N, CA, C and O atoms as a GROMACS GRO file, in nm:
protein
  416
    1MET      N    1  -0.378  -0.234  -1.223
    1MET     CA    2  -0.293  -0.135  -1.203
    1MET      C    3  -0.319   0.039  -1.148
    1MET      O    4  -0.415   0.111  -1.177
    2LEU      N    5  -0.199   0.072  -1.064
    2LEU     CA    6  -0.219   0.179  -0.988
    2LEU      C    7  -0.156   0.231  -1.127
    2LEU      O    8  -0.116   0.156  -1.216
    3PRO      N    9  -0.155   0.378  -1.131
    3PRO     CA   10  -0.061   0.436  -1.225
    3PRO      C   11   0.037   0.510  -1.188
    3PRO      O   12  -0.003   0.583  -1.097
    4ARG      N   13   0.158   0.530  -1.214
    4ARG     CA   14   0.236   0.584  -1.166
    4ARG      C   15   0.285   0.719  -1.137
    4ARG      O   16   0.392   0.764  -1.098
    5SER      N   17   0.152   0.777  -1.174
    5SER     CA   18   0.110   0.972  -1.078
    5SER      C   19   0.024   0.874  -0.967
    5SER      O   20  -0.090   0.919  -0.956
    6TYR      N   21   0.042   0.776  -0.897
    6TYR     CA   22  -0.023   0.765  -0.757
    6TYR      C   23   0.066   0.702  -0.688
    6TYR      O   24   0.033   0.651  -0.581
    7ARG      N   25   0.188   0.694  -0.731
    7ARG     CA   26   0.318   0.604  -0.653
    7ARG      C   27   0.422   0.721  -0.609
    7ARG      O   28   0.442   0.816  -0.686
    8ILE      N   29   0.500   0.711  -0.456
    8ILE     CA   30   0.555   0.760  -0.408
    8ILE      C   31   0.700   0.805  -0.483
    8ILE      O   32   0.737   0.700  -0.534
    9SER      N   33   0.759   0.866  -0.501
    9SER     CA   34   0.882   0.919  -0.554
    9SER      C   35   0.997   0.870  -0.472
    9SER      O   36   0.993   0.862  -0.349
   10ALA      N   37   1.116   0.832  -0.560
   10ALA     CA   38   1.208   0.759  -0.432
   10ALA      C   39   1.266   0.838  -0.368
   10ALA      O   40   1.337   0.782  -0.284
   11ASP      N   41   1.277   1.052  -0.364
   11ASP     CA   42   1.306   1.098  -0.308
   11ASP      C   43   1.273   1.123  -0.152
   11ASP      O   44   1.340   1.132  -0.049
   12LYS      N   45   1.116   1.132  -0.194
   12LYS     CA   46   0.976   1.100  -0.084
   12LYS      C   47   0.994   1.018   0.000
   12LYS      O   48   0.999   1.057   0.116
   13PHE      N   49   1.013   0.852  -0.034
   13PHE     CA   50   0.994   0.757   0.057
   13PHE      C   51   1.053   0.711   0.172
   13PHE      O   52   1.000   0.631   0.250
   14PRO      N   53   1.168   0.762   0.185
   14PRO     CA   54   1.209   0.711   0.344
   14PRO      C   55   1.138   0.798   0.451
   14PRO      O   56   1.132   0.764   0.569
   15ALA      N   57   1.095   0.888   0.411
   15ALA     CA   58   1.010   1.020   0.514
   15ALA      C   59   0.848   0.976   0.531
   15ALA      O   60   0.779   1.021   0.622
   16VAL      N   61   0.814   0.910   0.462
   16VAL     CA   62   0.657   0.858   0.471
   16VAL      C   63   0.647   0.685   0.491
   16VAL      O   64   0.565   0.605   0.445
   17THR      N   65   0.751   0.668   0.566
   17THR     CA   66   0.678   0.484   0.601
   17THR      C   67   0.710   0.516   0.736
   17THR      O   68   0.782   0.438   0.797
   18ARG      N   69   0.647   0.668   0.820
   18ARG     CA   70   0.639   0.702   0.961
   18ARG      C   71   0.471   0.775   0.902
   18ARG      O   72   0.428   0.854   0.818
   19GLY      N   73   0.411   0.667   1.035
   19GLY     CA   74   0.214   0.774   1.044
   19GLY      C   75   0.218   0.719   1.091
   19GLY      O   76   0.296   0.643   1.148
   20LYS      N   77   0.077   0.755   1.073
   20LYS     CA   78  -0.033   0.664   1.155
   20LYS      C   79  -0.060   0.521   1.124
   20LYS      O   80  -0.086   0.513   1.004
   21SER      N   81  -0.063   0.437   1.166
   21SER     CA   82  -0.038   0.279   1.150
   21SER      C   83  -0.158   0.220   1.148
   21SER      O   84  -0.231   0.208   1.246
   22PHE      N   85  -0.189   0.169   1.001
   22PHE     CA   86  -0.349   0.020   1.066
   22PHE      C   87  -0.297  -0.085   1.061
   22PHE      O   88  -0.176  -0.094   1.041
   23LEU      N   89  -0.379  -0.194   1.079
   23LEU     CA   90  -0.268  -0.296   1.139
   23LEU      C   91  -0.392  -0.407   1.092
   23LEU      O   92  -0.477  -0.453   1.167
   24GLY      N   93  -0.376  -0.434   0.950
   24GLY     CA   94  -0.488  -0.559   0.908
   24GLY      C   95  -0.488  -0.684   0.959
   24GLY      O   96  -0.417  -0.708   1.057
   25ASP      N   97  -0.545  -0.757   0.917
   25ASP     CA   98  -0.508  -0.926   0.904
   25ASP      C   99  -0.397  -0.969   0.805
   25ASP      O  100  -0.302  -1.038   0.840
   26HIS      N  101  -0.411  -0.934   0.711
   26HIS     CA  102  -0.297  -0.924   0.610
   26HIS      C  103  -0.208  -0.802   0.550
   26HIS      O  104  -0.141  -0.831   0.451
   27VAL      N  105  -0.203  -0.725   0.578
   27VAL     CA  106  -0.129  -0.596   0.608
   27VAL      C  107  -0.162  -0.472   0.675
   27VAL      O  108  -0.266  -0.407   0.687
   28ARG      N  109  -0.002  -0.451   0.729
   28ARG     CA  110  -0.019  -0.323   0.753
   28ARG      C  111   0.020  -0.156   0.671
   28ARG      O  112   0.106  -0.130   0.587
   29VAL      N  113  -0.078  -0.068   0.735
   29VAL     CA  114  -0.069   0.024   0.584
   29VAL      C  115  -0.042   0.140   0.695
   29VAL      O  116  -0.113   0.157   0.794
   30VAL      N  117   0.052   0.202   0.667
   30VAL     CA  118   0.074   0.312   0.721
   30VAL      C  119   0.072   0.463   0.633
   30VAL      O  120   0.131   0.482   0.527
   31VAL      N  121  -0.025   0.578   0.717
   31VAL     CA  122  -0.076   0.684   0.636
   31VAL      C  123  -0.004   0.813   0.660
   31VAL      O  124   0.034   0.818   0.777
   32LYS      N  125   0.023   0.900   0.603
   32LYS     CA  126   0.107   1.028   0.654
   32LYS      C  127   0.037   1.121   0.562
   32LYS      O  128   0.051   1.144   0.442
   33TYR      N  129  -0.055   1.176   0.667
   33TYR     CA  130  -0.156   1.320   0.533
   33TYR      C  131  -0.030   1.383   0.578
   33TYR      O  132   0.060   1.378   0.662
   34ASP      N  133  -0.103   1.482   0.405
   34ASP     CA  134   0.003   1.589   0.333
   34ASP      C  135  -0.162   1.675   0.284
   34ASP      O  136  -0.232   1.594   0.223
   35ASP      N  137  -0.244   1.838   0.299
   35ASP     CA  138  -0.315   1.876   0.275
   35ASP      C  139  -0.267   1.888   0.139
   35ASP      O  140  -0.353   1.872   0.053
   36ALA      N  141  -0.107   1.923   0.083
   36ALA     CA  142  -0.022   1.965  -0.036
   36ALA      C  143  -0.132   1.868  -0.150
   36ALA      O  144  -0.233   1.894  -0.215
   37LEU      N  145  -0.087   1.806  -0.140
   37LEU     CA  146  -0.077   1.682  -0.195
   37LEU      C  147  -0.256   1.661  -0.299
   37LEU      O  148  -0.365   1.623  -0.256
   38LYS      N  149  -0.220   1.698  -0.421
   38LYS     CA  150  -0.345   1.686  -0.522
   38LYS      C  151  -0.427   1.532  -0.526
   38LYS      O  152  -0.548   1.512  -0.527
   39ASN      N  153  -0.287   1.413  -0.528
   39ASN     CA  154  -0.399   1.293  -0.515
   39ASN      C  155  -0.342   1.202  -0.438
   39ASN      O  156  -0.248   1.252  -0.376
   40PRO      N  157  -0.357   1.081  -0.413
   40PRO     CA  158  -0.261   0.978  -0.292
   40PRO      C  159  -0.164   0.896  -0.371
   40PRO      O  160  -0.186   0.828  -0.470
   41LYS      N  161  -0.040   0.918  -0.302
   41LYS     CA  162   0.088   0.867  -0.339
   41LYS      C  163   0.087   0.742  -0.249
   41LYS      O  164   0.044   0.735  -0.134
   42CYS      N  165   0.152   0.630  -0.333
   42CYS     CA  166   0.108   0.513  -0.257
   42CYS      C  167   0.220   0.417  -0.351
   42CYS      O  168   0.244   0.401  -0.471
   43ALA      N  169   0.285   0.351  -0.194
   43ALA     CA  170   0.418   0.222  -0.222
   43ALA      C  171   0.369   0.142  -0.158
   43ALA      O  172   0.274   0.151  -0.080
   44VAL      N  173   0.471   0.004  -0.205
   44VAL     CA  174   0.389  -0.132  -0.100
   44VAL      C  175   0.546  -0.135  -0.088
   44VAL      O  176   0.636  -0.073  -0.145
   45ILE      N  177   0.543  -0.230   0.004
   45ILE     CA  178   0.732  -0.245   0.023
   45ILE      C  179   0.712  -0.420   0.082
   45ILE      O  180   0.687  -0.442   0.200
   46VAL      N  181   0.722  -0.487   0.020
   46VAL     CA  182   0.804  -0.631   0.058
   46VAL      C  183   0.898  -0.710   0.122
   46VAL      O  184   0.986  -0.783   0.077
   47SER      N  185   0.857  -0.678   0.256
   47SER     CA  186   1.043  -0.790   0.333
   47SER      C  187   1.096  -0.935   0.258
   47SER      O  188   1.043  -1.003   0.170
   48ASN      N  189   1.194  -0.947   0.315
   48ASN     CA  190   1.274  -1.036   0.208
   48ASN      C  191   1.169  -1.159   0.346
   48ASN      O  192   1.120  -1.270   0.328
   49LYS      N  193   1.172  -1.068   0.477
   49LYS     CA  194   1.153  -1.199   0.561
   49LYS      C  195   1.009  -1.284   0.517
   49LYS      O  196   0.985  -1.401   0.548
   50VAL      N  197   0.913  -1.186   0.430
   50VAL     CA  198   0.775  -1.205   0.394
   50VAL      C  199   0.736  -1.323   0.249
   50VAL      O  200   0.660  -1.419   0.239
   51ALA      N  201   0.838  -1.249   0.147
   51ALA     CA  202   0.895  -1.352   0.063
   51ALA      C  203   1.052  -1.394   0.018
   51ALA      O  204   1.118  -1.296  -0.016
   52LYS      N  205   1.105  -1.490   0.013
   52LYS     CA  206   1.219  -1.555   0.001
   52LYS      C  207   1.268  -1.497  -0.147
   52LYS      O  208   1.380  -1.453  -0.170
   53THR      N  209   1.164  -1.508  -0.235
   53THR     CA  210   1.288  -1.489  -0.376
   53THR      C  211   1.196  -1.381  -0.438
   53THR      O  212   1.083  -1.351  -0.397
   54ALA      N  213   1.265  -1.323  -0.548
   54ALA     CA  214   1.194  -1.186  -0.591
   54ALA      C  215   1.092  -1.193  -0.696
   54ALA      O  216   1.054  -1.106  -0.774
   55VAL      N  217   1.057  -1.310  -0.683
   55VAL     CA  218   0.954  -1.345  -0.832
   55VAL      C  219   0.768  -1.293  -0.735
   55VAL      O  220   0.660  -1.238  -0.760
   56ALA      N  221   0.852  -1.372  -0.609
   56ALA     CA  222   0.709  -1.363  -0.447
   56ALA      C  223   0.673  -1.255  -0.426
   56ALA      O  224   0.560  -1.209  -0.419
   57ARG      N  225   0.805  -1.193  -0.412
   57ARG     CA  226   0.770  -1.034  -0.400
   57ARG      C  227   0.706  -0.907  -0.491
   57ARG      O  228   0.634  -0.809  -0.470
   58ASN      N  229   0.758  -0.954  -0.575
   58ASN     CA  230   0.687  -0.878  -0.680
   58ASN      C  231   0.530  -0.923  -0.749
   58ASN      O  232   0.458  -0.856  -0.824
   59ARG      N  233   0.507  -1.080  -0.685
   59ARG     CA  234   0.386  -1.106  -0.702
   59ARG      C  235   0.263  -1.055  -0.612
   59ARG      O  236   0.149  -1.036  -0.654
   60VAL      N  237   0.302  -1.037  -0.496
   60VAL     CA  238   0.250  -0.973  -0.408
   60VAL      C  239   0.219  -0.798  -0.419
   60VAL      O  240   0.118  -0.731  -0.396
   61ARG      N  241   0.413  -0.750  -0.483
   61ARG     CA  242   0.397  -0.609  -0.558
   61ARG      C  243   0.238  -0.579  -0.597
   61ARG      O  244   0.151  -0.510  -0.543
   62ARG      N  245   0.238  -0.672  -0.731
   62ARG     CA  246   0.158  -0.656  -0.804
   62ARG      C  247  -0.016  -0.631  -0.768
   62ARG      O  248  -0.084  -0.540  -0.815
   63GLN      N  249  -0.066  -0.739  -0.674
   63GLN     CA  250  -0.141  -0.806  -0.646
   63GLN      C  251  -0.199  -0.656  -0.565
   63GLN      O  252  -0.305  -0.598  -0.590
   64VAL      N  253  -0.117  -0.624  -0.484
   64VAL     CA  254  -0.134  -0.503  -0.340
   64VAL      C  255  -0.148  -0.374  -0.453
   64VAL      O  256  -0.252  -0.312  -0.428
   65TYR      N  257  -0.087  -0.323  -0.552
   65TYR     CA  258  -0.096  -0.234  -0.658
   65TYR      C  259  -0.284  -0.282  -0.718
   65TYR      O  260  -0.381  -0.217  -0.679
   66ALA      N  261  -0.292  -0.351  -0.774
   66ALA     CA  262  -0.383  -0.362  -0.827
   66ALA      C  263  -0.543  -0.304  -0.764
   66ALA      O  264  -0.641  -0.236  -0.795
   67ALA      N  265  -0.481  -0.393  -0.649
   67ALA     CA  266  -0.629  -0.378  -0.559
   67ALA      C  267  -0.625  -0.175  -0.516
   67ALA      O  268  -0.708  -0.084  -0.520
   68LEU      N  269  -0.471  -0.188  -0.477
   68LEU     CA  270  -0.542   0.014  -0.502
   68LEU      C  271  -0.575   0.102  -0.518
   68LEU      O  272  -0.631   0.202  -0.471
   69GLY      N  273  -0.506   0.031  -0.645
   69GLY     CA  274  -0.565   0.103  -0.805
   69GLY      C  275  -0.781   0.076  -0.832
   69GLY      O  276  -0.826   0.128  -0.934
   70GLU      N  277  -0.859   0.017  -0.760
   70GLU     CA  278  -0.958  -0.018  -0.724
   70GLU      C  279  -1.032   0.068  -0.665
   70GLU      O  280  -1.148   0.106  -0.685
   71LEU      N  281  -0.943   0.099  -0.582
   71LEU     CA  282  -1.012   0.133  -0.407
   71LEU      C  283  -0.916   0.283  -0.470
   71LEU      O  284  -0.915   0.301  -0.348
   72VAL      N  285  -0.840   0.400  -0.534
   72VAL     CA  286  -0.806   0.467  -0.522
   72VAL      C  287  -0.888   0.573  -0.561
   72VAL      O  288  -0.825   0.650  -0.634
   73LYS      N  289  -1.028   0.616  -0.538
   73LYS     CA  290  -1.152   0.737  -0.548
   73LYS      C  291  -1.194   0.706  -0.407
   73LYS      O  292  -1.289   0.762  -0.352
   74ASN      N  293  -1.100   0.593  -0.338
   74ASN     CA  294  -1.182   0.630  -0.190
   74ASN      C  295  -1.067   0.666  -0.079
   74ASN      O  296  -1.078   0.669   0.044
   75ILE      N  297  -0.949   0.692  -0.165
   75ILE     CA  298  -0.819   0.726  -0.063
   75ILE      C  299  -0.820   0.823  -0.042
   75ILE      O  300  -0.844   0.877  -0.150
   76PRO      N  301  -0.803   0.944   0.078
   76PRO     CA  302  -0.750   1.023   0.089
   76PRO      C  303  -0.625   1.091   0.054
   76PRO      O  304  -0.529   1.014   0.055
   77ASN      N  305  -0.602   1.195   0.027
   77ASN     CA  306  -0.472   1.276  -0.014
   77ASN      C  307  -0.413   1.293   0.075
   77ASN      O  308  -0.413   1.389   0.152
   78ALA      N  309  -0.325   1.149   0.076
   78ALA     CA  310  -0.189   1.122   0.179
   78ALA      C  311  -0.092   0.999   0.114
   78ALA      O  312  -0.119   0.921   0.023
   79TYR      N  313   0.052   1.013   0.211
   79TYR     CA  314   0.129   0.915   0.170
   79TYR      C  315   0.093   0.790   0.239
   79TYR      O  316   0.072   0.773   0.359
   80ILE      N  317   0.090   0.679   0.111
   80ILE     CA  318   0.023   0.570   0.190
   80ILE      C  319   0.149   0.451   0.162
   80ILE      O  320   0.200   0.459   0.050
   81SER      N  321   0.184   0.380   0.221
   81SER     CA  322   0.263   0.328   0.220
   81SER      C  323   0.190   0.127   0.273
   81SER      O  324   0.118   0.110   0.372
   82VAL      N  325   0.224   0.044   0.204
   82VAL     CA  326   0.160  -0.072   0.255
   82VAL      C  327   0.243  -0.230   0.278
   82VAL      O  328   0.296  -0.275   0.177
   83PHE      N  329   0.249  -0.266   0.336
   83PHE     CA  330   0.313  -0.369   0.404
   83PHE      C  331   0.285  -0.473   0.423
   83PHE      O  332   0.266  -0.504   0.541
   84PRO      N  333   0.266  -0.587   0.307
   84PRO     CA  334   0.246  -0.705   0.379
   84PRO      C  335   0.320  -0.817   0.433
   84PRO      O  336   0.434  -0.857   0.410
   85ALA      N  337   0.204  -0.871   0.532
   85ALA     CA  338   0.240  -0.942   0.623
   85ALA      C  339   0.242  -1.102   0.608
   85ALA      O  340   0.327  -1.146   0.685
   86ARG      N  341   0.194  -1.179   0.552
   86ARG     CA  342   0.262  -1.237   0.470
   86ARG      C  343   0.212  -1.272   0.307
   86ARG      O  344   0.156  -1.186   0.239
   87VAL      N  345   0.248  -1.450   0.242
   87VAL     CA  346   0.197  -1.483   0.140
   87VAL      C  347   0.144  -1.614   0.161
   87VAL      O  348   0.151  -1.698   0.250
   88PRO      N  349   0.098  -1.605   0.071
   88PRO     CA  350   0.060  -1.583  -0.051
   88PRO      C  351  -0.073  -1.511   0.030
   88PRO      O  352  -0.106  -1.523   0.148
   89LEU      N  353  -0.127  -1.440  -0.067
   89LEU     CA  354  -0.283  -1.316  -0.069
   89LEU      C  355  -0.330  -1.398  -0.150
   89LEU      O  356  -0.277  -1.484  -0.221
   90GLU      N  357  -0.491  -1.347  -0.126
   90GLU     CA  358  -0.546  -1.310  -0.221
   90GLU      C  359  -0.582  -1.199  -0.259
   90GLU      O  360  -0.536  -1.098  -0.205
   91HIS      N  361  -0.673  -1.192  -0.363
   91HIS     CA  362  -0.723  -1.015  -0.380
   91HIS      C  363  -0.780  -1.006  -0.262
   91HIS      O  364  -0.739  -0.933  -0.171
   92GLU      N  365  -0.923  -1.114  -0.255
   92GLU     CA  366  -1.023  -1.056  -0.167
   92GLU      C  367  -0.968  -1.003  -0.042
   92GLU      O  368  -1.010  -0.911   0.028
   93GLN      N  369  -0.841  -1.097  -0.022
   93GLN     CA  370  -0.781  -1.040   0.137
   93GLN      C  371  -0.736  -0.935   0.141
   93GLN      O  372  -0.755  -0.871   0.244
   94ILE      N  373  -0.662  -0.875   0.035
   94ILE     CA  374  -0.581  -0.764   0.030
   94ILE      C  375  -0.764  -0.639   0.025
   94ILE      O  376  -0.774  -0.524   0.069
   95MET      N  377  -0.797  -0.664   0.004
   95MET     CA  378  -0.934  -0.574  -0.066
   95MET      C  379  -0.946  -0.542   0.101
   95MET      O  380  -0.883  -0.464   0.171
   96ASN      N  381  -1.025  -0.612   0.124
   96ASN     CA  382  -1.074  -0.645   0.256
   96ASN      C  383  -0.982  -0.567   0.355
   96ASN      O  384  -1.040  -0.477   0.416
   97ASP      N  385  -0.871  -0.580   0.378
   97ASP     CA  386  -0.814  -0.524   0.462
   97ASP      C  387  -0.783  -0.370   0.396
   97ASP      O  388  -0.827  -0.296   0.484
   98LEU      N  389  -0.740  -0.300   0.307
   98LEU     CA  390  -0.748  -0.215   0.231
   98LEU      C  391  -0.875  -0.130   0.241
   98LEU      O  392  -0.846  -0.010   0.238
   99LYS      N  393  -1.022  -0.157   0.255
   99LYS     CA  394  -1.112  -0.109   0.289
   99LYS      C  395  -1.118  -0.079   0.444
   99LYS      O  396  -1.103   0.042   0.461
  100LYS      N  397  -1.133  -0.138   0.551
  100LYS     CA  398  -1.065  -0.173   0.665
  100LYS      C  399  -1.057   0.015   0.696
  100LYS      O  400  -1.128   0.092   0.760
  101VAL      N  401  -0.911   0.035   0.597
  101VAL     CA  402  -0.856   0.142   0.674
  101VAL      C  403  -0.954   0.256   0.620
  101VAL      O  404  -1.018   0.342   0.680
  102PHE      N  405  -0.945   0.229   0.503
  102PHE     CA  406  -1.056   0.387   0.371
  102PHE      C  407  -1.211   0.384   0.401
  102PHE      O  408  -1.287   0.460   0.341
  103LYS      N  409  -1.248   0.306   0.482
  103LYS     CA  410  -1.434   0.258   0.471
  103LYS      C  411  -1.488   0.444   0.525
  103LYS      O  412  -1.609   0.464   0.511
  104LYS      N  413  -1.408   0.562   0.578
  104LYS     CA  414  -1.452   0.662   0.521
  104LYS      C  415  -1.554   0.705   0.479
  104LYS      O  416  -1.557   0.816   0.426
   0.00000   0.00000   0.00000
């Protein structure tokens, strides 16, 4: 799981959904670079169109946060917003899409 210190706070959230967008097979990642950050800040947004029930949305959100937690050392210091495109998602699918984005 991704520690709380790596998550975007609510007051910063609306501004960071705009940035450089990367489209994977299963997720869309928006990255807004900020040199003032000490560590990356991440958010996962699951739309009602993707998953109708709160249980399904929270499950997807937890899966993506777990994948981000594994990759946090390879992520640049930026605001990162992840938008899953469909459910159900497998851990490998999420990891492959995120690795493509952050493969520097």
